[in-house]
C-alpha positions, 0 to 999 in steps of 0.5 A: 838916381834912387837915392834922390827919389828916396830922399824926395819921397821921405824927406826926414830920412837921413843917409843911414835910413836911406842906406838901409832902404837901398840894402833892402832893395838888394843894392849893396851900398855902404853908408859912407857912399850914401853919406858922400852922395847925400852931401853932394846933393845938398841938404834934404831937409831945411834946418829948423830954427833952433829952440829958444832958451828953455824956461824953468818948469816951475817958479822958484820959491822965495828964500826963507828968512831966518827968524832967530839966531843960529837958523842960517849958517855961512861958510868962510873960505878966506884964509889968513896969512901973516907977513912972514908967510905963516898961516894963522889958525882960528 
């Protein structure tokens, strides 16, 4: 079978590239047929081990500590509510 020969000669080619090569040779095949036949043959290329967790490109810089008043601000997203259900406004 020509698909097997191409897959063994060009290990990294997947079904779409094999389909293109077969069409260039004059064989009129669809990519669905080639896909099905490639799946029946099994994996043509062993899967590589997945890459580990990637590390940051550069090291994090230390946070600048404020030296005086009003240099660091924070936001408070807590809302207050009284017992009767009304919200207090600040």
